[in-house]
VOLUMGU-466244 format. One record per residue (C-alpha): x, y, z. Coordinates in steps of 0.001 Angstrom, whole numbers, plus 500000, padded with zeros to 6 digits. Example, Ala and Ser with C-alpha at 12.3 -4.5 7.8 and 13.67 -1.06 7.14 Angstrom:
REM residues 2
512300495500507800/513670498940507140/
END
This chain:
REM residues 55
480212467189799408/483262468113801495/486284469596799840/489757469259801251/492371471616799924/495906472651800571/497074475130803206/497702477843800540/494175477298799193/492783477721802702/494710480969803135/493309482179799819/489758481524801013/490282483069804449/491928486273803180/488698487904801881/486897487092805136/489656488646807221/489683491776805078/485941492254805595/485096491560801955/482874488641803007/480118488840805554/479020485681807327/475600485929808891/475722484687812468/472764483943814702/473345483588818444/471041481240820352/471053480251824018/472359476767824757/468946475843826149/467510476428822648/470002474072820957/467320471588819777/465396474397818061/468597475760816501/469509472330815131/465984471952813775/466284475292811957/469618474137810512/468107470854809303/465187472657807662/467503475141805941/466168478046807982/469596479447808839/471701481631806572/475291481389807703/475856479849811101/474350479503814551/476513480059817628/475219478565820862/475981480689823915/475534479914827618/472175480913829084/
END
């Protein structure tokens, strides 16, 4: 369920990430592997986010 908050609430959430207190796991996949990356996302096989990069 999406949550929409105020600008001050957003700043409060972003502050720990900027300070390094939060670590977001990021997986980089080539653009040509986008279908496989989306499949992993659908199946819940990704912790964090996937960033597609040019081949």
